[in-house]
TORKOLLO-403802 format. One record per residue (C-alpha): residue number from 1; x, y, z; chain; residue in three letters. Coordinates in Angstrom, 2 decimals, decimal comma, always signed. Last residue first. Layout:
N
{resi=NUM; east=X; north=Y; up=Z; chain=A; resn=Ala}
...
end
This chain:
337
{resi=337; east=+10,82; north=-8,87; up=-14,49; chain=A; resn=Unk}
{resi=336; east=+14,67; north=-8,73; up=-14,69; chain=A; resn=Unk}
{resi=335; east=+14,55; north=-7,68; up=-18,43; chain=A; resn=Unk}
{resi=334; east=+12,09; north=-4,76; up=-17,98; chain=A; resn=Unk}
{resi=333; east=+11,66; north=-3,27; up=-21,45; chain=A; resn=Unk}
{resi=332; east=+11,36; north=-6,56; up=-23,54; chain=A; resn=Unk}
{resi=331; east=+10,13; north=-8,33; up=-20,43; chain=A; resn=Unk}
{resi=330; east=+6,92; north=-6,24; up=-20,65; chain=A; resn=Unk}
{resi=329; east=+5,85; north=-7,72; up=-23,90; chain=A; resn=Unk}
{resi=328; east=+6,62; north=-11,39; up=-23,05; chain=A; resn=Unk}
{resi=327; east=+4,82; north=-10,95; up=-19,64; chain=A; resn=Unk}
{resi=326; east=+1,48; north=-9,73; up=-20,94; chain=A; resn=Unk}
{resi=325; east=-0,86; north=-12,02; up=-18,81; chain=A; resn=Unk}
{resi=324; east=+1,43; north=-11,39; up=-15,79; chain=A; resn=Unk}
{resi=323; east=+1,29; north=-7,69; up=-16,43; chain=A; resn=Unk}
{resi=322; east=-2,51; north=-7,68; up=-16,36; chain=A; resn=Unk}
{resi=321; east=-2,39; north=-9,33; up=-12,95; chain=A; resn=Unk}
{resi=320; east=+0,13; north=-6,93; up=-11,63; chain=A; resn=Unk}
{resi=319; east=-1,98; north=-4,04; up=-12,90; chain=A; resn=Unk}
{resi=318; east=-5,18; north=-5,39; up=-11,19; chain=A; resn=Unk}
{resi=317; east=-3,25; north=-5,85; up=-7,91; chain=A; resn=Unk}
{resi=316; east=-1,71; north=-2,31; up=-8,14; chain=A; resn=Unk}
{resi=315; east=-5,04; north=-0,71; up=-9,11; chain=A; resn=Unk}
{resi=314; east=-7,14; north=-2,48; up=-6,34; chain=A; resn=Unk}
{resi=313; east=-6,89; north=+0,35; up=-3,66; chain=A; resn=Unk}
{resi=312; east=-7,59; north=+3,09; up=-6,29; chain=A; resn=Unk}
{resi=311; east=-11,01; north=+1,58; up=-7,50; chain=A; resn=Unk}
{resi=310; east=-11,26; north=+4,09; up=-10,33; chain=A; resn=Unk}
{resi=309; east=-8,21; north=+6,48; up=-10,32; chain=A; resn=Unk}
{resi=308; east=-8,38; north=+9,73; up=-8,19; chain=A; resn=Unk}
{resi=307; east=-7,54; north=+12,82; up=-10,07; chain=A; resn=Unk}
{resi=306; east=-4,66; north=+15,28; up=-10,00; chain=A; resn=Unk}
{resi=305; east=-4,33; north=+18,31; up=-12,25; chain=A; resn=Unk}
{resi=304; east=-0,70; north=+19,70; up=-12,32; chain=A; resn=Unk}
{resi=303; east=-0,04; north=+23,08; up=-10,61; chain=A; resn=Unk}
{resi=302; east=+1,96; north=+21,30; up=-8,12; chain=A; resn=Unk}
{resi=301; east=+0,78; north=+22,40; up=-4,70; chain=A; resn=Unk}
{resi=300; east=-2,91; north=+23,21; up=-5,62; chain=A; resn=Unk}
{resi=299; east=-3,20; north=+20,23; up=-7,70; chain=A; resn=Unk}
{resi=298; east=-1,73; north=+17,99; up=-4,95; chain=A; resn=Unk}
{resi=297; east=-4,07; north=+19,45; up=-2,32; chain=A; resn=Unk}
{resi=296; east=-7,13; north=+19,16; up=-4,55; chain=A; resn=Unk}
{resi=295; east=-6,30; north=+15,43; up=-5,32; chain=A; resn=Unk}
{resi=294; east=-5,90; north=+14,73; up=-1,52; chain=A; resn=Unk}
{resi=293; east=-9,37; north=+16,32; up=-1,10; chain=A; resn=Unk}
{resi=292; east=-10,72; north=+13,47; up=+1,18; chain=A; resn=Unk}
{resi=291; east=-8,30; north=+10,68; up=+1,74; chain=A; resn=Unk}
{resi=290; east=-9,24; north=+7,86; up=-0,70; chain=A; resn=Unk}
{resi=289; east=-5,93; north=+8,37; up=-2,57; chain=A; resn=Unk}
{resi=288; east=-4,09; north=+7,08; up=+0,54; chain=A; resn=Unk}
{resi=287; east=-5,51; north=+3,52; up=-0,10; chain=A; resn=Unk}
{resi=286; east=-3,45; north=+3,19; up=-3,39; chain=A; resn=Unk}
{resi=285; east=-3,79; north=+5,19; up=-6,65; chain=A; resn=Unk}
{resi=284; east=-3,67; north=+8,83; up=-7,65; chain=A; resn=Unk}
{resi=283; east=-3,58; north=+9,42; up=-11,47; chain=A; resn=Unk}
{resi=282; east=-1,66; north=+12,53; up=-12,56; chain=A; resn=Unk}
{resi=281; east=-2,94; north=+15,01; up=-15,15; chain=A; resn=Unk}
{resi=280; east=-3,49; north=+14,33; up=-18,91; chain=A; resn=Unk}
{resi=279; east=-2,62; north=+17,70; up=-20,39; chain=A; resn=Unk}
{resi=278; east=+0,08; north=+18,70; up=-17,76; chain=A; resn=Unk}
{resi=277; east=+1,45; north=+15,23; up=-18,01; chain=A; resn=Unk}
{resi=276; east=+1,75; north=+15,21; up=-21,76; chain=A; resn=Unk}
{resi=275; east=+3,68; north=+18,57; up=-21,49; chain=A; resn=Unk}
{resi=274; east=+5,91; north=+17,00; up=-18,84; chain=A; resn=Unk}
{resi=273; east=+6,76; north=+14,02; up=-21,31; chain=A; resn=Unk}
{resi=272; east=+8,28; north=+16,20; up=-23,77; chain=A; resn=Unk}
{resi=271; east=+10,13; north=+18,33; up=-21,07; chain=A; resn=Unk}
{resi=270; east=+11,92; north=+15,22; up=-19,51; chain=A; resn=Unk}
{resi=269; east=+10,59; north=+14,68; up=-15,99; chain=A; resn=Unk}
{resi=268; east=+13,19; north=+15,37; up=-13,16; chain=A; resn=Unk}
{resi=267; east=+11,33; north=+18,41; up=-11,80; chain=A; resn=Unk}
{resi=266; east=+7,96; north=+16,51; up=-11,90; chain=A; resn=Unk}
{resi=265; east=+9,59; north=+13,78; up=-9,89; chain=A; resn=Unk}
{resi=264; east=+10,81; north=+16,00; up=-7,15; chain=A; resn=Unk}
{resi=263; east=+7,42; north=+17,88; up=-7,04; chain=A; resn=Unk}
{resi=262; east=+5,64; north=+14,44; up=-6,44; chain=A; resn=Unk}
{resi=261; east=+8,15; north=+13,56; up=-3,71; chain=A; resn=Unk}
{resi=260; east=+7,66; north=+16,94; up=-2,00; chain=A; resn=Unk}
{resi=259; east=+3,83; north=+16,56; up=-1,99; chain=A; resn=Unk}
{resi=258; east=+4,14; north=+13,24; up=-0,20; chain=A; resn=Unk}
{resi=257; east=+6,58; north=+14,86; up=+2,47; chain=A; resn=Unk}
{resi=256; east=+4,13; north=+17,66; up=+2,97; chain=A; resn=Unk}
{resi=255; east=+1,33; north=+15,14; up=+3,55; chain=A; resn=Unk}
{resi=254; east=+3,47; north=+13,64; up=+6,30; chain=A; resn=Unk}
{resi=253; east=+3,65; north=+17,06; up=+7,94; chain=A; resn=Unk}
{resi=252; east=-0,01; north=+18,18; up=+7,47; chain=A; resn=Unk}
{resi=251; east=-1,41; north=+15,05; up=+9,14; chain=A; resn=Unk}
{resi=250; east=-2,33; north=+16,60; up=+12,49; chain=A; resn=Unk}
{resi=249; east=-3,38; north=+19,99; up=+11,14; chain=A; resn=Unk}
{resi=248; east=-5,91; north=+18,33; up=+8,66; chain=A; resn=Unk}
{resi=247; east=-7,05; north=+16,02; up=+11,50; chain=A; resn=Unk}
{resi=246; east=-7,76; north=+19,17; up=+13,67; chain=A; resn=Unk}
{resi=245; east=-9,84; north=+20,68; up=+10,88; chain=A; resn=Unk}
{resi=244; east=-11,71; north=+17,30; up=+10,54; chain=A; resn=Unk}
{resi=243; east=-12,81; north=+17,85; up=+14,17; chain=A; resn=Unk}
{resi=242; east=-12,20; north=+15,77; up=+17,33; chain=A; resn=Unk}
{resi=241; east=-14,71; north=+15,19; up=+20,24; chain=A; resn=Unk}
{resi=240; east=-13,31; north=+13,70; up=+23,42; chain=A; resn=Unk}
{resi=239; east=-14,16; north=+10,55; up=+25,44; chain=A; resn=Unk}
{resi=238; east=-12,22; north=+9,36; up=+28,43; chain=A; resn=Unk}
{resi=237; east=-11,23; north=+5,94; up=+29,95; chain=A; resn=Unk}
{resi=236; east=-9,02; north=+6,29; up=+33,07; chain=A; resn=Unk}
{resi=235; east=-5,16; north=+6,63; up=+33,51; chain=A; resn=Unk}
{resi=234; east=-5,78; north=+9,90; up=+35,36; chain=A; resn=Unk}
{resi=233; east=-2,93; north=+11,75; up=+33,54; chain=A; resn=Unk}
{resi=232; east=-2,72; north=+9,95; up=+30,14; chain=A; resn=Unk}
{resi=231; east=-6,39; north=+9,67; up=+29,80; chain=A; resn=Unk}
{resi=230; east=-7,18; north=+6,36; up=+27,94; chain=A; resn=Unk}
{resi=229; east=-9,19; north=+6,41; up=+24,69; chain=A; resn=Unk}
{resi=228; east=-12,59; north=+7,17; up=+23,20; chain=A; resn=Unk}
{resi=227; east=-13,14; north=+9,39; up=+20,21; chain=A; resn=Unk}
{resi=226; east=-16,31; north=+11,31; up=+19,21; chain=A; resn=Unk}
{resi=225; east=-16,45; north=+12,53; up=+15,71; chain=A; resn=Unk}
{resi=224; east=-16,48; north=+15,85; up=+13,79; chain=A; resn=Unk}
{resi=223; east=-16,91; north=+17,00; up=+10,23; chain=A; resn=Unk}
{resi=222; east=-16,52; north=+20,66; up=+9,06; chain=A; resn=Unk}
{resi=221; east=-18,53; north=+21,65; up=+5,99; chain=A; resn=Unk}
{resi=220; east=-16,30; north=+23,70; up=+3,70; chain=A; resn=Unk}
{resi=219; east=-13,50; north=+21,19; up=+4,34; chain=A; resn=Unk}
{resi=218; east=-9,93; north=+22,14; up=+5,40; chain=A; resn=Unk}
{resi=217; east=-7,23; north=+20,39; up=+3,27; chain=A; resn=Unk}
{resi=216; east=-6,03; north=+16,83; up=+3,14; chain=A; resn=Unk}
{resi=215; east=-9,09; north=+15,46; up=+4,90; chain=A; resn=Unk}
{resi=214; east=-9,74; north=+12,95; up=+7,63; chain=A; resn=Unk}
{resi=213; east=-13,33; north=+12,68; up=+9,22; chain=A; resn=Unk}
{resi=212; east=-14,35; north=+9,07; up=+8,83; chain=A; resn=Unk}
{resi=211; east=-11,28; north=+7,37; up=+7,31; chain=A; resn=Unk}
{resi=210; east=-8,65; north=+9,19; up=+9,16; chain=A; resn=Unk}
{resi=209; east=-10,53; north=+8,94; up=+12,49; chain=A; resn=Unk}
{resi=208; east=-10,98; north=+5,08; up=+11,82; chain=A; resn=Unk}
{resi=207; east=-7,29; north=+4,77; up=+11,32; chain=A; resn=Unk}
{resi=206; east=-6,53; north=+6,64; up=+14,42; chain=A; resn=Unk}
{resi=205; east=-8,89; north=+4,33; up=+16,30; chain=A; resn=Unk}
{resi=204; east=-7,29; north=+1,07; up=+14,77; chain=A; resn=Unk}
{resi=203; east=-3,80; north=+2,45; up=+15,70; chain=A; resn=Unk}
{resi=202; east=-4,53; north=+2,90; up=+19,36; chain=A; resn=Unk}
{resi=201; east=-5,55; north=+6,05; up=+21,35; chain=A; resn=Unk}
{resi=200; east=-3,83; north=+7,70; up=+24,32; chain=A; resn=Unk}
{resi=199; east=-5,48; north=+10,98; up=+25,37; chain=A; resn=Unk}
{resi=198; east=-3,49; north=+13,89; up=+26,89; chain=A; resn=Unk}
{resi=197; east=-5,70; north=+16,15; up=+24,74; chain=A; resn=Unk}
{resi=196; east=-3,37; north=+18,20; up=+22,64; chain=A; resn=Unk}
{resi=195; east=-0,18; north=+16,03; up=+22,80; chain=A; resn=Unk}
{resi=194; east=-1,76; north=+12,61; up=+22,87; chain=A; resn=Unk}
{resi=193; east=-4,33; north=+13,58; up=+20,13; chain=A; resn=Unk}
{resi=192; east=-1,48; north=+14,99; up=+17,86; chain=A; resn=Unk}
{resi=191; east=+0,75; north=+11,90; up=+18,29; chain=A; resn=Unk}
{resi=190; east=-2,07; north=+9,45; up=+17,49; chain=A; resn=Unk}
{resi=189; east=-3,06; north=+11,44; up=+14,47; chain=A; resn=Unk}
{resi=188; east=+0,63; north=+11,56; up=+13,28; chain=A; resn=Unk}
{resi=187; east=+0,90; north=+7,71; up=+13,86; chain=A; resn=Unk}
{resi=186; east=-2,34; north=+7,23; up=+11,54; chain=A; resn=Unk}
{resi=185; east=-0,73; north=+9,38; up=+8,96; chain=A; resn=Unk}
{resi=184; east=+2,52; north=+7,36; up=+9,11; chain=A; resn=Unk}
{resi=183; east=+0,58; north=+4,25; up=+8,66; chain=A; resn=Unk}
{resi=182; east=-1,20; north=+5,53; up=+5,54; chain=A; resn=Unk}
{resi=181; east=+2,10; north=+6,36; up=+3,85; chain=A; resn=Unk}
{resi=180; east=+5,52; north=+7,78; up=+4,29; chain=A; resn=Unk}
{resi=179; east=+8,57; north=+5,86; up=+3,20; chain=A; resn=Unk}
{resi=178; east=+9,23; north=+8,13; up=+0,28; chain=A; resn=Unk}
{resi=177; east=+9,81; north=+6,97; up=-3,30; chain=A; resn=Unk}
{resi=176; east=+10,93; north=+8,83; up=-6,38; chain=A; resn=Unk}
{resi=175; east=+10,45; north=+7,98; up=-9,99; chain=A; resn=Unk}
{resi=174; east=+11,84; north=+8,65; up=-13,45; chain=A; resn=Unk}
{resi=173; east=+11,25; north=+7,02; up=-16,92; chain=A; resn=Unk}
{resi=172; east=+9,53; north=+3,91; up=-15,62; chain=A; resn=Unk}
{resi=171; east=+9,03; north=+1,39; up=-18,41; chain=A; resn=Unk}
{resi=170; east=+6,16; north=-0,06; up=-20,59; chain=A; resn=Unk}
{resi=169; east=+6,94; north=+2,63; up=-23,21; chain=A; resn=Unk}
{resi=168; east=+6,24; north=+5,63; up=-20,85; chain=A; resn=Unk}
{resi=167; east=+5,74; north=+5,84; up=-17,10; chain=A; resn=Unk}
{resi=166; east=+6,43; north=+8,85; up=-14,92; chain=A; resn=Unk}
{resi=165; east=+6,61; north=+7,88; up=-11,15; chain=A; resn=Unk}
{resi=164; east=+5,49; north=+8,96; up=-7,69; chain=A; resn=Unk}
{resi=163; east=+5,72; north=+6,57; up=-4,93; chain=A; resn=Unk}
{resi=162; east=+4,22; north=+6,81; up=-1,39; chain=A; resn=Unk}
{resi=161; east=+5,36; north=+4,23; up=+1,29; chain=A; resn=Unk}
{resi=160; east=+3,99; north=+2,10; up=+4,14; chain=A; resn=Unk}
{resi=159; east=+0,27; north=+2,04; up=+3,72; chain=A; resn=Unk}
{resi=158; east=+0,32; north=+2,91; up=-0,01; chain=A; resn=Unk}
{resi=157; east=-0,08; north=+6,19; up=-1,98; chain=A; resn=Unk}
{resi=156; east=+0,75; north=+5,44; up=-5,60; chain=A; resn=Unk}
{resi=155; east=+1,27; north=+8,60; up=-7,53; chain=A; resn=Unk}
{resi=154; east=+0,98; north=+7,93; up=-11,21; chain=A; resn=Unk}
{resi=153; east=+2,16; north=+10,02; up=-14,19; chain=A; resn=Unk}
{resi=152; east=+1,84; north=+9,06; up=-17,78; chain=A; resn=Unk}
{resi=151; east=+4,03; north=+10,66; up=-20,54; chain=A; resn=Unk}
{resi=150; east=+3,51; north=+9,38; up=-24,04; chain=A; resn=Unk}
{resi=149; east=+5,55; north=+6,86; up=-26,14; chain=A; resn=Unk}
{resi=148; east=+2,68; north=+4,28; up=-25,76; chain=A; resn=Unk}
{resi=147; east=+2,71; north=+0,97; up=-23,68; chain=A; resn=Unk}
{resi=146; east=+1,79; north=+2,80; up=-20,45; chain=A; resn=Unk}
{resi=145; east=-1,63; north=+3,75; up=-21,80; chain=A; resn=Unk}
{resi=144; east=-3,04; north=+4,46; up=-18,25; chain=A; resn=Unk}
{resi=143; east=-5,81; north=+2,09; up=-17,30; chain=A; resn=Unk}
{resi=142; east=-5,45; north=+2,56; up=-13,43; chain=A; resn=Unk}
{resi=141; east=-4,15; north=-1,05; up=-13,19; chain=A; resn=Unk}
{resi=140; east=-1,29; north=-0,36; up=-15,71; chain=A; resn=Unk}
{resi=139; east=-0,23; north=+2,77; up=-13,75; chain=A; resn=Unk}
{resi=138; east=-0,51; north=+0,85; up=-10,48; chain=A; resn=Unk}
{resi=137; east=+1,67; north=-1,98; up=-11,81; chain=A; resn=Unk}
{resi=136; east=+4,19; north=+0,52; up=-13,05; chain=A; resn=Unk}
{resi=135; east=+4,33; north=+2,37; up=-9,76; chain=A; resn=Unk}
{resi=134; east=+4,56; north=-0,95; up=-7,82; chain=A; resn=Unk}
{resi=133; east=+7,71; north=-2,12; up=-9,50; chain=A; resn=Unk}
{resi=132; east=+7,09; north=-5,72; up=-10,84; chain=A; resn=Unk}
{resi=131; east=+8,51; north=-8,95; up=-9,46; chain=A; resn=Unk}
{resi=130; east=+8,23; north=-12,28; up=-11,13; chain=A; resn=Unk}
{resi=129; east=+8,16; north=-15,57; up=-9,17; chain=A; resn=Unk}
{resi=128; east=+8,01; north=-19,16; up=-10,61; chain=A; resn=Unk}
{resi=127; east=+6,73; north=-22,36; up=-8,87; chain=A; resn=Unk}
{resi=126; east=+5,30; north=-20,62; up=-5,88; chain=A; resn=Unk}
{resi=125; east=+4,73; north=-22,70; up=-2,72; chain=A; resn=Unk}
{resi=124; east=+5,46; north=-20,31; up=+0,26; chain=A; resn=Unk}
{resi=123; east=+9,29; north=-21,04; up=-0,14; chain=A; resn=Unk}
{resi=122; east=+9,09; north=-19,67; up=-3,49; chain=A; resn=Unk}
{resi=121; east=+7,21; north=-16,53; up=-2,37; chain=A; resn=Unk}
{resi=120; east=+9,58; north=-16,05; up=+0,51; chain=A; resn=Unk}
{resi=119; east=+12,61; north=-16,46; up=-1,80; chain=A; resn=Unk}
{resi=118; east=+11,29; north=-13,82; up=-4,30; chain=A; resn=Unk}
{resi=117; east=+10,48; north=-11,27; up=-1,49; chain=A; resn=Unk}
{resi=116; east=+13,83; north=-11,76; up=+0,20; chain=A; resn=Unk}
{resi=115; east=+15,67; north=-11,44; up=-3,18; chain=A; resn=Unk}
{resi=114; east=+13,93; north=-8,16; up=-3,84; chain=A; resn=Unk}
{resi=113; east=+15,05; north=-6,81; up=-0,40; chain=A; resn=Unk}
{resi=112; east=+18,57; north=-7,89; up=-1,00; chain=A; resn=Unk}
{resi=111; east=+18,60; north=-6,29; up=-4,60; chain=A; resn=Unk}
{resi=110; east=+17,57; north=-3,02; up=-2,92; chain=A; resn=Unk}
{resi=109; east=+14,04; north=-1,54; up=-3,22; chain=A; resn=Unk}
{resi=108; east=+13,95; north=+1,43; up=-5,49; chain=A; resn=Unk}
{resi=107; east=+10,37; north=+1,29; up=-6,61; chain=A; resn=Unk}
{resi=106; east=+8,23; north=-0,70; up=-4,06; chain=A; resn=Unk}
{resi=105; east=+7,55; north=-4,35; up=-4,99; chain=A; resn=Unk}
{resi=104; east=+4,58; north=-5,95; up=-6,75; chain=A; resn=Unk}
{resi=103; east=+4,45; north=-9,74; up=-6,81; chain=A; resn=Unk}
{resi=102; east=+3,67; north=-11,90; up=-9,85; chain=A; resn=Unk}
{resi=101; east=+3,25; north=-15,63; up=-9,11; chain=A; resn=Unk}
{resi=100; east=+3,19; north=-18,69; up=-11,31; chain=A; resn=Unk}
{resi=99; east=+1,28; north=-21,24; up=-9,20; chain=A; resn=Unk}
{resi=98; east=+2,41; north=-24,72; up=-8,10; chain=A; resn=Unk}
{resi=97; east=+0,37; north=-27,52; up=-9,85; chain=A; resn=Unk}
{resi=96; east=-1,80; north=-30,03; up=-8,24; chain=A; resn=Unk}
{resi=95; east=-3,79; north=-27,84; up=-5,89; chain=A; resn=Unk}
{resi=94; east=-4,60; north=-29,48; up=-2,62; chain=A; resn=Unk}
{resi=93; east=-4,93; north=-26,46; up=-0,33; chain=A; resn=Unk}
{resi=92; east=-6,91; north=-24,33; up=-2,77; chain=A; resn=Unk}
{resi=91; east=-5,40; north=-21,87; up=-5,19; chain=A; resn=Unk}
{resi=90; east=-6,70; north=-18,70; up=-3,50; chain=A; resn=Unk}
{resi=89; east=-6,58; north=-19,77; up=+0,23; chain=A; resn=Unk}
{resi=88; east=-3,23; north=-21,71; up=-0,35; chain=A; resn=Unk}
{resi=87; east=-1,59; north=-18,46; up=-1,84; chain=A; resn=Unk}
{resi=86; east=-2,94; north=-16,36; up=+1,15; chain=A; resn=Unk}
{resi=85; east=-1,65; north=-18,83; up=+3,87; chain=A; resn=Unk}
{resi=84; east=+1,65; north=-19,42; up=+2,10; chain=A; resn=Unk}
{resi=83; east=+2,08; north=-15,73; up=+1,77; chain=A; resn=Unk}
{resi=82; east=+1,55; north=-15,24; up=+5,41; chain=A; resn=Unk}
{resi=81; east=+3,83; north=-18,04; up=+6,43; chain=A; resn=Unk}
{resi=80; east=+6,59; north=-16,45; up=+4,18; chain=A; resn=Unk}
{resi=79; east=+5,94; north=-13,13; up=+5,65; chain=A; resn=Unk}
{resi=78; east=+6,32; north=-14,58; up=+9,22; chain=A; resn=Unk}
{resi=77; east=+9,61; north=-16,12; up=+8,34; chain=A; resn=Unk}
{resi=76; east=+11,05; north=-13,17; up=+6,57; chain=A; resn=Unk}
{resi=75; east=+10,15; north=-10,53; up=+9,27; chain=A; resn=Unk}
{resi=74; east=+10,70; north=-6,81; up=+8,11; chain=A; resn=Unk}
{resi=73; east=+9,80; north=-7,41; up=+4,35; chain=A; resn=Unk}
{resi=72; east=+9,41; north=-4,28; up=+2,37; chain=A; resn=Unk}
{resi=71; east=+6,59; north=-1,80; up=+1,87; chain=A; resn=Unk}
{resi=70; east=+7,49; north=+0,56; up=+4,66; chain=A; resn=Unk}
{resi=69; east=+7,39; north=-2,32; up=+7,15; chain=A; resn=Unk}
{resi=68; east=+6,05; north=-5,75; up=+6,19; chain=A; resn=Unk}
{resi=67; east=+5,49; north=-8,57; up=+8,84; chain=A; resn=Unk}
{resi=66; east=+2,79; north=-6,46; up=+10,46; chain=A; resn=Unk}
{resi=65; east=+2,42; north=-7,78; up=+14,07; chain=A; resn=Unk}
{resi=64; east=+0,02; north=-9,25; up=+16,58; chain=A; resn=Unk}
{resi=63; east=+1,90; north=-10,78; up=+19,48; chain=A; resn=Unk}
{resi=62; east=+0,51; north=-13,61; up=+21,63; chain=A; resn=Unk}
{resi=61; east=+2,31; north=-14,51; up=+24,87; chain=A; resn=Unk}
{resi=60; east=+1,31; north=-11,28; up=+26,55; chain=A; resn=Unk}
{resi=59; east=-2,48; north=-11,91; up=+26,21; chain=A; resn=Unk}
{resi=58; east=-4,34; north=-10,42; up=+23,20; chain=A; resn=Unk}
{resi=57; east=-6,66; north=-7,49; up=+22,73; chain=A; resn=Unk}
{resi=56; east=-4,38; north=-4,78; up=+21,12; chain=A; resn=Unk}
{resi=55; east=-4,92; north=-6,33; up=+17,65; chain=A; resn=Unk}
{resi=54; east=-7,05; north=-9,54; up=+17,76; chain=A; resn=Unk}
{resi=53; east=-9,39; north=-8,23; up=+15,13; chain=A; resn=Unk}
{resi=52; east=-6,43; north=-7,73; up=+12,97; chain=A; resn=Unk}
{resi=51; east=-5,41; north=-11,52; up=+13,26; chain=A; resn=Unk}
{resi=50; east=-8,89; north=-12,68; up=+12,18; chain=A; resn=Unk}
{resi=49; east=-8,67; north=-10,29; up=+9,14; chain=A; resn=Unk}
{resi=48; east=-5,33; north=-11,45; up=+7,99; chain=A; resn=Unk}
{resi=47; east=-3,45; north=-14,46; up=+9,66; chain=A; resn=Unk}
{resi=46; east=-3,92; north=-16,28; up=+12,88; chain=A; resn=Unk}
{resi=45; east=-1,82; north=-18,27; up=+15,32; chain=A; resn=Unk}
{resi=44; east=+1,45; north=-18,58; up=+13,55; chain=A; resn=Unk}
{resi=43; east=+4,09; north=-20,36; up=+15,70; chain=A; resn=Unk}
{resi=42; east=+7,53; north=-18,97; up=+16,09; chain=A; resn=Unk}
{resi=41; east=+10,27; north=-21,42; up=+17,13; chain=A; resn=Unk}
{resi=40; east=+12,86; north=-21,63; up=+19,87; chain=A; resn=Unk}
{resi=39; east=+10,29; north=-22,60; up=+22,67; chain=A; resn=Unk}
{resi=38; east=+6,84; north=-21,94; up=+21,29; chain=A; resn=Unk}
{resi=37; east=+6,72; north=-18,07; up=+20,60; chain=A; resn=Unk}
{resi=36; east=+3,29; north=-17,07; up=+19,40; chain=A; resn=Unk}
{resi=35; east=+2,27; north=-15,14; up=+16,33; chain=A; resn=Unk}
{resi=34; east=-0,75; north=-13,00; up=+15,14; chain=A; resn=Unk}
{resi=33; east=-0,25; north=-11,87; up=+11,60; chain=A; resn=Unk}
{resi=32; east=-1,34; north=-8,78; up=+9,90; chain=A; resn=Unk}
{resi=31; east=-1,31; north=-7,95; up=+6,15; chain=A; resn=Unk}
{resi=30; east=-5,05; north=-7,10; up=+6,12; chain=A; resn=Unk}
{resi=29; east=-7,06; north=-9,05; up=+3,59; chain=A; resn=Unk}
{resi=28; east=-8,23; north=-8,66; up=+0,06; chain=A; resn=Unk}
{resi=27; east=-8,87; north=-11,78; up=-2,00; chain=A; resn=Unk}
{resi=26; east=-10,26; north=-12,50; up=-5,42; chain=A; resn=Unk}
{resi=25; east=-9,33; north=-9,38; up=-7,31; chain=A; resn=Unk}
{resi=24; east=-10,21; north=-10,15; up=-10,91; chain=A; resn=Unk}
{resi=23; east=-11,33; north=-13,09; up=-13,17; chain=A; resn=Unk}
{resi=22; east=-7,84; north=-14,51; up=-13,79; chain=A; resn=Unk}
{resi=21; east=-6,47; north=-14,24; up=-10,29; chain=A; resn=Unk}
{resi=20; east=-5,58; north=-11,21; up=-8,37; chain=A; resn=Unk}
{resi=19; east=-4,64; north=-11,09; up=-4,62; chain=A; resn=Unk}
{resi=18; east=-4,70; north=-8,11; up=-2,56; chain=A; resn=Unk}
{resi=17; east=-2,69; north=-7,86; up=+0,70; chain=A; resn=Unk}
{resi=16; east=-3,25; north=-5,05; up=+3,25; chain=A; resn=Unk}
{resi=15; east=-1,44; north=-2,57; up=+5,49; chain=A; resn=Unk}
{resi=14; east=+2,26; north=-2,93; up=+4,53; chain=A; resn=Unk}
{resi=13; east=+1,43; north=-4,14; up=+1,00; chain=A; resn=Unk}
{resi=12; east=+2,04; north=-7,20; up=-0,97; chain=A; resn=Unk}
{resi=11; east=-0,02; north=-6,62; up=-4,11; chain=A; resn=Unk}
{resi=10; east=-0,14; north=-10,32; up=-5,32; chain=A; resn=Unk}
{resi=9; east=-0,68; north=-11,56; up=-8,84; chain=A; resn=Unk}
{resi=8; east=-1,89; north=-15,17; up=-9,45; chain=A; resn=Unk}
{resi=7; east=-1,43; north=-17,60; up=-12,50; chain=A; resn=Unk}
{resi=6; east=-2,54; north=-21,08; up=-11,66; chain=A; resn=Unk}
{resi=5; east=-0,93; north=-23,78; up=-13,79; chain=A; resn=Unk}
{resi=4; east=-3,82; north=-25,74; up=-15,64; chain=A; resn=Unk}
{resi=3; east=-2,84; north=-24,46; up=-19,05; chain=A; resn=Unk}
{resi=2; east=+0,81; north=-25,48; up=-18,42; chain=A; resn=Unk}
{resi=1; east=-0,46; north=-29,08; up=-18,59; chain=A; resn=Unk}
end
């Protein structure tokens, strides 16, 4: 009967959740939940894409929130409800056997944070829960030869945090994490526009600016975009034009924190592995890897070639799925997997 037990891997991110099952990534939805207070209990109204569409457009009694902050659980009950929804969507509402689940967690999370993820997944319907550090899952998903005695470096830039790690022999040799990611870049864009133009814009607008014209370094051909928001002085709707150079300036501070984390890991890497990394370069994964010229910035600042992995957003989910299939091998080097 074990053959019929669903095996699913979940990349539980601050901005989006990806679920991998046998054949590949079968679900990718925003990790956003709309909730309503009903007396003493919280009722989940919508989850995922439907909840994100409600962002900033709901009456006071409905709150649209991210139950994960900086890659870890901020609201246990809502995270459990979200996991239950996604697991049910993938395995079917009336599945006979509870699934075995592999969930990626940020490197360096506390034992309390690990326990919260495990308990939320069990309460959401999982039979068995394994946790894998995100940088290791990202390295496996990016196709790096993590099982060999060579140095492989991965920089996983998620929505809530950025993690840089050197992986060898199915384990993490050294790693550093900073709670700066895509959400922090959006916040920096919001603050910049408010300060320079006295214009208030929301998170979805800031994210659209980052995707359409955002860049880590100034571009040869400058891009621009019209942005609508609320004038802070008059309180009326207003439209401005913002350029890619302004976005570079806006996000320079959080990007400096990301560069710093990469430098710290390189400084801690054993010399033999460091020479491998100089030859192979560092793989960039996560949604942040899609920012224009981020590989150029990291190469300039560290002297180590950086390249964007294939399908960077899905790397962690793909890696967690592969890890679940090779659990006995990985458990030799990570006993608490």
